[in-house]
Phi, psi and omega in degrees: 000129185268091181255155170280129191253146180304324183289347177256005183269151174271095183245000181301120178059023181263160174268117189243128172266115184254110180278116179238177178236100176258023180279079186242160176287148177237130180228124182053040176079004182238144178293142182259320184267070185297329180302320181295320178295319183293338188299336182269002189298318182296316178296319180299313181294323178298314181293322177297320179293340177266011180060028178283151171263118193246136170238126178273134179231137182205164167261167179205110179071201182231076180282357175060042174074017181232149177291126182214113182305334179295339181246020178284135177288350179303327183289353180261358187302311183301314180294317181296319179298318181292315183291320185266354179055048182212150176276134185240134173252124182274135176246121185283036175196167177240000178221166170088199189295324181298322178291318180299314180294318179302318178294319182294326184265000187294125180285160182299136178060026169245158181230159176263146168243116181277156179292158181314119180294339181280004170287350177246133179298333182296340180294299183289336177279352184053048180290128183298320180298317179294320178299322178293321178294321176297326187274336196297336181266006189233159179259329187219147175243131175237125177259115177238026183240077179305325186298348178245006187287354174272000181255148178250081186228166191302315184279001180246304181255325182299308180296323183295339178272353183254313182262157167304125191234144188215157177272130176286173185295320181292318178302320178299318180295322178301310182298314181303313183284324180288324175295322177299316180293319185283316190260325187225058179288142175278127183273152359292136181248134184233129173252133178244115185238121179229205180081209185236178175067075180302326183296329180279341185253355178300315178301323179294315179300314181295325177296317180290333176300332185289318187227015175248150181283324181218144172235112184261125183251136176216188178067200184293330182294329176295317177299317181294321179296320179293313183295325181272359179053046179288133179270128176237170173285174180295343180293332183274123183244119178267158178301143177265343176207162184223175174242133173046074176056045175068028178283342179202158175288150183270179185298320180294318178296318178303318179295315180297310180299316183296322178296315178297315181298323184298335180261005185280152172253338177225133178224131170239139184223129175221116174098141182287165182273349180201192178281073192289350176297333177262128188308320185287350180246018180263354185302311182299315180297316180293322179295320178292322176299315178301318180294320179296314181296323183281348188290330185079005181281164167288121187240139177226130177233151179200164182104148185304315181294322180294316179295320177301316178300316181293318180295318182293336182251015179049045186242009181303319183278003179260001179249138185301314178211133178246120181276142175280349184273139169254280177299320181297319179297315180296318179296316181297312183290337177277354179081019181274169181296143176233088185306322181295330177277324179301321181288343177270356178262329181264154180292138177295146180286000000 
């Protein structure tokens, strides 16, 4: 994919709006998906080394275009500072005079964190006026949030059509690894698809049927496929047994899936094998994770539940590449439009 890259941008001493994804779960006042926050670190450090003045912009939750303290990005400052090793100044808005003043007063090697863009209705509506207001204080736009690139919204595509726009380092890595998985998998190649909503994952399953040796289905989508009597090719393997009314895959299925995984050279995994939020139904998912790690294959995992599983089992560094995208990853691998990437390929107006 031919994107305009941050390393080819003129960012020296420029004011840069850096689109990141801090839309993470919070538990007991602490961020849970630390990996997602960390993903922008390389781009951030690169821009700081270029003496750029940087403002981080993100959405958080679904405040429905209204100011809501429960969805303020301010509550993520402590975690973000620790993870990114940088001092952050919070700006209680994402447009206007406060942002302008914040940039003017910004100390060396400090960054701004702007308030939740979804406090404005113009964000999700991709309102041109709002996109212009987001852009007006900046010289350059860098998108390092692959996980939102399937959306056509103001802070993703609107700003990219106004400012010189470039792909950050993490976004580049996402594309490189996902294209490798999608287009040139080393065989035998195995896709493991779990979680819920069979209708959203059918295009992905059918895509993998074309050039993967096996597609293993678990979780709720396996139940839905069985109940709906969906016809697949022989490459698609459904569970042969379950635990407690299909809450988890059973022992025989674990053996079958693990044997297939052990011979793989390429593995992609999205979604758990059962209702893993409950301890008694996490066995199948953990056993499959063990098999994936032991396989020696090039492995790629993505999606919020998958990242949560890896973090809880201290296994992030045991997977070849972990994608920050859930919906974005599925859309990309299904061959669907990615508006956030399209705007980084065409010249800004």
